[in-house]
C-alpha positions as MATLAB code, in Angstrom:
seq = 'XXXXXXXXXXXXXXXXXXXXXXXXXXXXXXXXXXXXXXXXXXXXXXXXXXXXXXXXXXXXXXXXXXXXXXXXXXXXXXXXXXXXXXXXXXXXXXXXXXXXXXXXXXXXXXXXXXXXXXXXXXXXXXXXXXXXXXXXXXXXXXXXXXXXXXXXXXXXXXXXXXXXXXXXXXXXXXXXXXXXXXXXXXXXXXXXXXXXXXXXXXXXXXXXXXXXXXXXXXXXXXXXXXXXXXXXXXXXXXXXXXXXXXXXXXXXXXXXXXXXXXXXXXXXXXXXXXXXXXXXXXXXXXXXXXXXXXXXXXXXXXXXXXXXXXXXXXXXXXXXXXXXXXXXXXXXXXXXXXXXXXXXXXXXXXXXXXXXXXXXXXXXXXXXXXXXXXXXXXXXXXXXXXXXXXXXXXXXX';
ca = [
      -1.509   21.849   10.391;
      -0.805   21.776    6.661;
       0.427   18.371    5.460;
       1.620   17.232    2.022;
       2.322   13.646    0.941;
       4.806   12.930   -1.851;
       5.523    9.697   -3.743;
       7.716    8.747   -6.710;
       4.849    7.682   -9.009;
       1.325    6.334   -8.656;
       0.669    4.011  -11.573;
       0.112    0.502  -10.161;
      -0.539   -1.496   -7.009;
       2.337   -2.727   -4.842;
       3.746   -2.660   -1.332;
       4.821    0.991   -1.554;
       1.323    1.994   -2.622;
      -0.157    0.143    0.371;
       2.057    2.188    2.701;
       1.103    5.375    0.853;
      -2.589    4.606    1.194;
      -2.231    4.009    4.928;
      -0.435    7.321    5.387;
      -3.172    8.982    3.338;
      -5.712    7.557    5.803;
      -3.776    9.137    8.674;
      -3.776   12.512    6.861;
      -6.879   12.345    4.612;
      -6.918   16.045    3.748;
      -3.293   16.119    2.580;
      -2.757   16.438   -1.185;
      -0.542   13.819   -2.814;
       2.211   15.130   -5.090;
       3.647   12.657   -7.578;
       5.434   12.564  -10.935;
       2.898   10.386  -12.768;
      -0.583    9.167  -11.902;
      -2.639    6.479  -13.648;
      -6.038    5.955  -12.031;
      -6.574    2.877  -14.229;
      -3.556    1.166  -12.698;
      -4.528    2.035   -9.119;
      -8.066    3.156   -8.227;
      -7.552    3.739   -4.501;
      -7.190    7.515   -4.756;
     -10.193    8.531   -6.849;
     -11.438   10.922   -4.140;
      -7.985   12.316   -3.272;
      -6.347   15.548   -4.414;
      -3.541   13.967   -6.481;
      -1.298   16.624   -8.029;
       0.979   16.045  -11.008;
       2.913   18.365  -13.329;
       4.789   18.305  -16.599;
       6.005   14.722  -16.099;
       2.446   13.457  -16.458;
       2.868   13.895  -20.223;
       5.452   11.093  -20.412;
       4.239    7.522  -21.036;
       4.363    5.516  -17.802;
       6.224    2.737  -19.648;
       9.271    5.023  -19.809;
       9.474    5.225  -16.012;
      12.867    3.499  -15.829;
      14.383    6.152  -18.096;
      12.978    9.103  -16.176;
      14.959    9.082  -12.914;
      16.985   12.267  -13.593;
      13.848   14.066  -14.790;
      11.943   13.012  -11.667;
      14.739   14.386   -9.510;
      14.505   17.747  -11.297;
      10.720   17.690  -11.022;
      10.615   17.035   -7.262;
      13.480   19.450   -6.578;
      11.515   22.280   -8.164;
       8.250   21.670   -6.329;
       7.565   24.525   -3.921;
       6.196   22.812   -0.812;
       7.624   25.318    1.662;
       4.150   26.353    2.854;
       3.573   23.000    4.559;
       4.192   22.285    8.240;
       4.846   18.641    7.415;
       5.913   16.851    4.235;
       5.924   13.037    4.217;
       7.589   11.399    1.238;
       7.036    7.703    0.570;
       9.925    6.793   -1.662;
      12.513    4.381   -2.920;
      13.694    6.734   -5.655;
      13.503   10.489   -6.300;
      10.577   11.890   -4.257;
      12.943   12.578   -1.362;
      14.358   15.472   -3.450;
      11.603   17.822   -2.233;
      12.753   20.676    0.004;
      11.117   21.506    3.303;
      10.647   25.053    4.525;
      13.172   24.303    7.273;
      15.827   23.184    4.766;
      15.255   26.234    2.555;
      15.512   28.647    5.490;
      18.633   26.915    6.784;
      20.323   27.412    3.398;
      19.327   31.044    3.065;
      16.587   30.475    0.506;
      13.084   31.890    0.394;
      10.711   29.864    2.588;
       7.031   30.373    3.303;
       7.283   28.300    6.477;
      10.837   28.138    7.896;
       9.772   25.535   10.469;
       8.171   23.121    8.012;
       9.814   19.669    8.134;
      10.253   16.756    5.717;
      10.004   13.162    6.986;
      10.973   10.591    4.369;
       9.538    7.099    4.703;
      12.343    5.685    2.581;
      12.029    2.039    1.591;
      15.707    1.869    0.645;
      18.328    4.048   -1.125;
      17.644    4.210   -4.871;
      18.440    0.599   -5.683;
      19.551    0.900   -9.297;
      22.204    3.466   -8.261;
      23.478    1.673   -5.189;
      22.982   -1.791   -3.669;
      21.309   -3.408   -6.718;
      23.518   -1.752   -9.350;
      25.297   -4.974  -10.366;
      22.016   -6.856  -10.752;
      20.565   -3.988  -12.764;
      23.536   -4.001  -15.117;
      23.129   -7.753  -15.668;
      19.469   -7.366  -16.584;
      18.104   -3.796  -16.911;
      14.782   -5.258  -18.066;
      14.615   -3.674  -21.532;
      14.911   -6.818  -23.658;
      16.799   -6.203  -26.904;
      17.691   -2.693  -25.691;
      19.638   -4.053  -22.697;
      23.129   -3.578  -24.257;
      22.373    0.071  -25.070;
      20.932    0.727  -21.612;
      23.977   -0.859  -19.957;
      26.345    1.336  -21.960;
      24.671    4.623  -21.064;
      23.930    3.654  -17.470;
      27.595    2.864  -16.821;
      28.477    6.311  -18.178;
      25.871    8.114  -16.073;
      25.816    6.211  -12.783;
      28.549    8.290  -11.039;
      26.843   11.690  -11.576;
      23.476   10.078  -10.787;
      24.817    8.769   -7.484;
      26.233   12.188   -6.595;
      22.890   13.806   -7.333;
      21.014   11.168   -5.305;
      23.322   11.663   -2.329;
      22.872   15.431   -2.570;
      19.076   15.282   -2.404;
      19.184   12.712    0.434;
      20.822   15.429    2.553;
      17.696   17.580    2.174;
      15.585   15.175    4.222;
      15.077   16.330    7.805;
      14.270   12.865    9.217;
      14.423    9.362    7.758;
      12.054    6.517    8.604;
      12.500    3.131    6.967;
      10.997   -0.337    6.700;
      13.564   -2.783    8.142;
      16.894   -3.134    9.870;
      18.447   -3.994    6.509;
      17.116   -0.781    4.941;
      18.328    1.216    7.951;
      21.878   -0.063    7.400;
      21.681    0.722    3.677;
      20.551    4.319    4.320;
      23.484    4.819    6.664;
      25.928    3.090    4.297;
      25.044    5.093    1.186;
      23.597    8.351    2.552;
      25.385    8.604    5.891;
      22.026    9.230    7.573;
      20.407    7.627   10.599;
      16.891    6.221   10.226;
      14.183    4.927   12.548;
      12.602    1.575   11.665;
       8.802    1.506   11.481;
       7.780   -1.700    9.734;
       5.161   -1.309    6.974;
       1.499   -1.953    7.856;
       0.192   -5.419    6.981;
      -3.542   -6.124    6.813;
      -3.323   -9.020    9.245;
      -7.079   -9.253    9.889;
      -7.735  -10.049    6.227;
      -5.313  -12.977    6.404;
      -6.153  -14.422    9.824;
      -7.271  -18.063    9.925;
      -8.493  -19.950   13.018;
      -6.654  -23.192   12.431;
      -8.256  -25.094   15.283;
     -11.591  -24.832   13.441;
     -10.327  -24.535    9.862;
     -12.200  -26.549    7.250;
     -10.530  -25.804    3.923;
     -13.083  -27.606    1.775;
     -16.002  -25.746    3.354;
     -14.188  -22.385    3.270;
     -13.047  -22.686   -0.331;
     -16.471  -23.720   -1.579;
     -17.993  -20.616    0.007;
     -15.390  -18.349   -1.664;
     -15.287  -20.021   -5.065;
     -11.728  -21.339   -4.671;
     -10.618  -24.383   -6.601;
      -7.105  -25.767   -6.535;
      -5.659  -26.454   -9.978;
      -4.230  -29.699   -8.599;
      -4.709  -31.945   -5.583;
      -2.337  -32.704   -2.753;
       0.301  -30.728   -0.869;
       1.687  -27.683   -2.650;
       3.963  -24.697   -2.130;
       2.871  -21.200   -3.059;
       4.284  -17.843   -4.065;
       2.397  -14.610   -4.713;
       3.956  -11.577   -6.316;
       4.131   -9.113   -9.161;
       5.953  -11.128  -11.782;
       8.996   -8.946  -12.476;
      12.572  -10.125  -12.998;
      14.056   -8.945   -9.699;
      11.486  -10.938   -7.675;
      13.366  -14.072   -8.862;
      10.261  -16.204   -9.151;
      12.225  -18.245  -11.671;
      14.117  -19.694   -8.703;
      10.870  -20.889   -7.116;
       9.819  -22.591  -10.356;
      13.227  -24.211  -10.916;
      13.566  -25.330   -7.294;
      10.167  -27.035   -7.231;
      10.917  -28.791  -10.491;
      14.281  -29.927   -9.087;
      12.692  -31.166   -5.841;
       9.620  -32.542   -7.676;
       7.226  -30.495   -5.562;
       4.003  -28.811   -6.624;
       3.986  -25.011   -6.826;
       1.093  -22.587   -7.162;
       2.145  -19.194   -8.587;
      -0.378  -16.399   -8.027;
       0.103  -13.035   -9.712;
       0.707  -11.278  -12.995;
       3.408   -9.172  -14.615;
       5.880   -8.810  -17.495;
       7.740  -12.034  -16.564;
       4.604  -14.195  -16.709;
       5.233  -15.721  -20.143;
       8.847  -16.524  -19.252;
       7.751  -18.269  -16.063;
       5.113  -20.310  -17.893;
       7.719  -21.325  -20.477;
      10.172  -22.195  -17.698;
       7.598  -24.541  -16.135;
       7.676  -26.436  -19.477;
       4.082  -27.523  -19.235;
       4.852  -29.856  -16.330;
       2.113  -30.855  -13.952;
       4.151  -29.479  -11.061;
       3.638  -25.726  -11.569;
       0.290  -24.003  -11.987;
      -0.550  -20.309  -12.397;
      -3.487  -18.233  -11.182;
      -4.125  -14.475  -11.542;
      -4.121  -12.172   -8.526;
      -7.331  -12.319   -6.506;
      -9.097  -10.650   -3.586;
      -7.436  -10.842   -0.174;
      -9.834  -13.272    1.501;
      -9.655  -15.748   -1.347;
      -5.858  -15.429   -1.424;
      -5.744  -16.098    2.320;
      -7.468  -19.433    1.796;
      -4.949  -20.569   -0.798;
      -2.132  -19.505    1.541;
      -3.656  -21.278    4.542;
      -3.868  -24.568    2.663;
      -0.335  -24.364    1.251;
       2.483  -26.394    2.745;
       4.831  -23.387    2.660;
       5.376  -20.006    1.027;
       8.444  -19.468   -1.196;
      10.095  -16.040   -1.040;
      13.277  -16.123   -3.179;
      13.634  -12.382   -3.792;
      16.055  -10.002   -2.094;
      13.879   -7.202   -0.725;
      14.196   -4.526    1.943;
      11.011   -5.901    3.566;
       8.339   -7.956    1.757;
       4.671   -7.608    2.730;
       3.465  -10.749    0.894;
       5.398  -13.254    3.067;
       4.113  -11.541    6.233;
       0.573  -11.990    4.870;
       1.389  -15.676    4.331;
       2.671  -16.004    7.910;
      -0.533  -14.380    9.182;
      -2.515  -17.283    7.686;
      -0.233  -19.726    9.496;
       1.708  -20.637    6.364;
       5.450  -20.905    7.173;
       7.876  -19.212    4.778;
      11.048  -20.346    3.031;
      12.939  -17.095    2.363;
      16.265  -15.899    1.043;
      18.251  -15.116    4.183;
      19.221  -11.535    3.415;
      17.320   -8.264    3.442;
      14.086   -7.507    5.236;
      13.016  -11.145    5.666;
      15.397  -11.384    8.617;
      13.126   -8.981   10.538;
      10.238  -11.478   10.671;
      11.524  -14.981    9.796;
      12.756  -16.893   12.848;
      14.678  -19.792   11.351;
      13.110  -23.090   12.378;
      10.178  -21.418   14.167;
       8.029  -19.803   11.472;
      10.115  -20.618    8.420;
      13.475  -21.461    6.928;
      16.156  -19.070    5.648;
      18.364  -20.203    2.752;
      21.814  -18.710    2.173;
      22.407  -18.540   -1.587;
      19.989  -16.977   -4.065;
      20.026  -20.026   -6.331;
      17.501  -22.683   -7.310;
      19.709  -25.393   -5.786;
      19.891  -23.625   -2.417;
      16.123  -23.110   -2.415;
      15.487  -26.754   -3.368;
      17.721  -27.859   -0.468;
      15.812  -25.500    1.847;
      12.520  -27.119    0.775;
      13.847  -30.538    1.796;
      15.073  -29.102    5.122;
      11.690  -27.407    5.601;
       9.884  -30.730    5.258;
      11.920  -32.181    8.113;
      10.857  -29.325   10.417;
       7.558  -29.276   12.320;
       5.672  -25.967   12.390;
       2.723  -25.063   14.595;
       0.368  -23.032   12.385;
      -1.129  -21.076   15.270;
       2.330  -20.070   16.465;
       3.381  -19.161   12.936;
       0.364  -16.852   12.674;
       1.035  -15.242   16.059;
       4.699  -14.598   15.153;
       3.717  -11.580   13.017;
       1.035  -10.045   15.232;
       3.324   -7.025   15.770;
       3.245   -6.048   12.089;
      -0.361   -4.860   11.886;
      -1.900   -1.558   10.836;
      -2.666   -0.299   14.353;
       0.986   -0.669   15.324;
       2.067    1.256   12.202;
      -0.423    4.053   12.888;
       0.681    4.374   16.495;
       4.431    4.379   15.792;
       4.284    6.774   12.848;
       2.000    9.247   14.628;
       4.259    9.167   17.669;
       7.337    9.811   15.517;
       5.642   12.700   13.685;
       4.472   14.194   16.972;
       7.975   14.055   18.443;
       9.561   15.753   15.430;
       6.915   18.455   15.273;
       7.461   19.154   18.969;
      11.216   19.423   18.322;
      10.448   21.912   15.534;
       8.351   24.055   17.842;
      11.085   24.140   20.494;
      13.696   25.476   18.063;
];
């Protein structure tokens, strides 16, 4: 069977790239087609046949401007020879055409039974559900007013084009119940939920025999301050709303450890105002990160995301999560059992949730067990079963 994997871009490490890598492991001989590839930003695919084209010539920093060009690029890829195409996308990679779609529309197809399964994180957010937030802060600094002006002019034709290419997908798979509803709302398509794979084994902690001091000494961990603390780990970009975590902890006078890096780092440091409440550490290896999570009082997850792998990793260590109560977090946070959900995406609401959290007793072993169904083996099994079913349907028609 000939398989191709497609993704929007491959320039840094994030949750989408973790899913892509897992799918690559399921189909190791499949080439990966993408618009732009930077091996310095992500070194996981050094031995993989990664295929790019004319878009590789653009600087990766211009990625936000390149949506229409990516759509053209993926639309013109000829992948009709493949029996199976799997796109991992939250943007334009779903524009590729399967052999089945081409044959159905009277176009030349090398394999008229070839199918396209899109593992779609969510409909293209800056066109649809996150449009208002994007308009408020496009993330281009002094160029924001100019970007707003042109984006308002172009968003209607961009939405029409995005909807058009979504109809090319033969089958949709997605990451959460929230994302499933969004795909139906904006694309009018049904989707099957297969939660992303989380490396639970790397974050497992046996709390009945857990000695933090001994464990941290052996892994070179050292807390920047003593005593109980909250923690958040993420790429530091504006839509993650880490500013809310910083503000809330300063309002509630609680210590916060922020682990990660990104373009918002300087703003977050400035926001902390040099107080002794908020400390920053760079991203680190998984086992070391697990130890910091296991010792934390709770994990703060203020962003609005279709899923969120990082808070599931925190839960796996036994660290309960305080999360914004919309989006994918509702698939794994059981309010009062393994965390607390807060209603408004504001610092005040999060600060109030922290105080509520401290009045709730959590069993760390039970918190860890609450996410045992989100592991890699479960993902492998469910995705392979789905692919097998759709290929069998193809062969019967």
